[in-house]
N, C-alpha and C positions, 0 to 999 in steps of 0.2 A: 159393128157386126163381127169384128175380129174376136171380141170377147165371147160372143154367142157361139161362134164356130169352134173356138177353143174349148169352151165348156161342153159342147156337144161331143167333140172328139174324146175328151177325157171321160165323159159319161159313158160313151160306147166302149172305151177301153176298160173301164170298171166293170161293165156288164159282161164283156168277154171273159175277163178274169173270173168273175163271180160264177157265171153259168158254166164256163169251162171247168172250173174247180168242182162244181156240183156234179157235172156229168162224169168227170174223172173219178170222183168219189163213189158215185153209183156203180161204175164199172169195177172199181177196186173192191167195194163191199160185196159185190156179187161173187167174188172169188174167195172171200173169207171162209165160208164153210168147207172149201176144198183143202184148206191148209190146216196143219196141226203144229203144235209146239212153237219153237222159235220162229219159223217162217211166218206163222200166224201173228205172233206178237209184233214182229217187224212190220208186217203189212198193216196192222192196226195202228202202229206208231206212225207210219207214213200217212195213213188216213187222217189221223188227228192233226199232224203237221200241215197237211194240205188243206184241211178244213179251216184251221186258224189262218194260214197264210193266204190262201186263195179265196175261199168261199166268204169268210168274214170280211176281209179287207176289201174284196171286190164288191160285196154288198154295200158296205159303208160308202165307198166311193160312188157307186151307182146311185144310191138313194140321196146322198147329199147333193150331188151334182144335178140329179133330177129335180130336186127342190129349187136349186139355183136357176135351172132352165125355166121352171114355172114362174119364179119370181121375175125373170127377165121378160117373160111373155105371159102375163097373167090372164089374158083373154082365152088362153087354151083351156082354162078351167071350166069354161062353158061348153066344151065339146065332149060329146058322149064317148068318143073313142078313147079319150084319156082316162075316163072313169073305168072303162072296161080294161084298159091296159093296167091301171093301178090295182084293180081287183086281181088280175093275173099275177102281178108282182107280189101282192099279199099272199097268194096261194104258194108262190115259190118260197117266200119267207117261212110259211108254215111247214112246207116240205123240208126246208133247211133245218128248222127247229126239230122236226121229227128225226131227221138224219142224225143230228147231234145226239139225240136220245138213244137211237139205235147203236151208235158208236160206243157210248158209255155202257149200255146194256151188254154189248158183246165183250167189252173189256172185263166186266164183272162176271159174266156168265158165258164163258167161251164155248161151252158145249151146246148152246142153244142158238144156232144160227141157220138162216135160210137165205140163199142168194136170190131166189126167185123174185122177191118183192123189189129188189134193186134193179133187176133186168127190166121189169115192167116200169119202174119209176124212171129209168133212163129214157125210155120211149115217151112216157107221158110228159116229162120235163122238156124233152125236145119239141113236142107238139105245142106246149105252152109258150115256149120261146118263139116258135114260128108264128103263133097267133099274135104275140106282142109285136114282133117285127112287122107283120102285115098291118096291124092297127096303126103303128107309128108311121109307116110309109104311105099307106093308102088313105088314112083318116076317113073311113067310110061313113061315119055319122058324127 
């Protein structure tokens, strides 16, 4: 049981880094349209660094250790709440992929930026994470 608890702890740590990174990126990207010149370039550089260091690394840790948890407790695959949770994780991965595309687009087309989509994405991502937490803690079905 020590192994299982340790894996859970590192899985949660990875999720905190991953989701924290994505929420931070959404907040930072919402500010990009307000900046011009060098401050904008620096902000986009910080966004790219945060994306690589927090979002990508956190996602890998979370997903790999999630697979380990399932391997340690394979009966969980028969529970519907896990399938719903995994679907929400896939949605977050799609959001992360889209976020990366937007970062690259803004680096190549600095004049075409809108922060509104990231303000909304921040809230939606927060709700998805809340749903994942409720599913994992309550295991309603």
